[in-house]
N, C-alpha and C positions, 0 to 999 in steps of 0.2 A: 504494500500500500504506500504509494509515494507521498511524501510531505509536500504540500502545496506551497507553503511559505514559512518563514521563521526558523528559529534554532530550537533544539531540544535540550533538556537537562534531565538526568535521572536522579530522583530523590529517594533515598531509603527512608521508610517510615515504619513506626511500630504498628502492630496489628493485634487483634484480640487473641490470636493463637500464640503470640509471643515470638513468632518466627519472623515477623516483619514482612514487608513487601517493597518492591521497587516501583515507583510511579514515575512515568515519563511525562514531563510537563513542558509547556511552552516556556522558553527561557525568559521571555519578555513579560507575559501576563500571568504565568504560572497556572494556567488551566490544565487540569489533568487530561491527558490524551489516552493513555493506556497503562495497564498494570501488569506486573509479573509477580505471581505468588510463589512462595516457597514450595518446592516440590513440583512446580509446574513446568520446569525446564525453560525452554525458550518460547513457550506458548504465551502470547500476549492477549489480554482481555481489553478490547478497544472500547472507549467511551463513545457510543453512537452519536451523541450530540455534538461531537467534534468533527464529524464527517461533513463533507461538502453537501451530501444528500442524506441527512439523518433519517428521513422517513423510509429509506430503503432498508434500514436495519432496526426495526422496532424492538424494544426490550422483550426478551423471553421470560425474564424474572427480575423483579425489583428487589434489591437487597437493602438491609439496614432500614426497614420500614419503621422501626421504633423511633428513628430519628426524624421521620417525616414531619414537616410542619403541618399544623391542623388546616391551614388554608389551601394545601395542595390536595386536590381530589384526584384519586386514581380512577381509571375506567372500571366499571363493575366487573369486567372479566379479567382484570389485571392479576397476574400471578405475583405475589409478594410474600416476603418473609421478614420477620422483625430484625434479625441480625444477619450473619453470614448464613451459609446453607451447607447441607450435606449433598454433594454432587450425586451420590448413589441414590438419593431420594428425589432430588429436584430436576436433574438433567433429563431431557427427553431420552427415550430408549436408544436412539441412534447416536446420541452425543458421545458416549464413551468410545465408540469405534471411530468417529470423526476425530476425536482428541488423539487417539493412538496414531491414526494416519498422519495427522498434522505433525505430531511429535517425531515420527519416523522420517517424515519428508523434510523436516526443518522449517516448515511453513508455520506462520503464526496466525492461523484461523481459529478463533475461539469457538467452542461448542455451542454458544448461544449467539444469536437468537435461534430458536427452534423453527421460526418461520424462514422462508426462502431468503438466502443471502443476496446482497447486491451483486450485480454483474461486475466482473473485474474492471477496475478503472472508473466505475460510475460514482464511487464514493471515496474521495481522497481525504486524508487527514488535513485539517487546517488549524492554524494557530492564530492567536490574536495579534 
């Protein structure tokens, strides 16, 4: 996924697991673009809202819902969890296989969203 503009910086941050994670951010505005979780190898979880066409990658699961502000209404059919999640429970049935294939190929395609992914090149990462 090509970077459209800007520079990136990787920021190590603590996590609930205690193992931390690496968040790649725009070096200028510090918006989070993607994360790499411990044990996830080179698989990156992309923040869909940072894509040129975010509507092509709707969320498959909303995490940390306990932190959601009361004024933010989720759609009635939204899948959401209060904190992080257990992939064995929450991932769609095909996701573990897609994860293994991505891991073996060296590609960074996240197992979410469960809905069809954007066509290659249609949604590029953008920074502020």
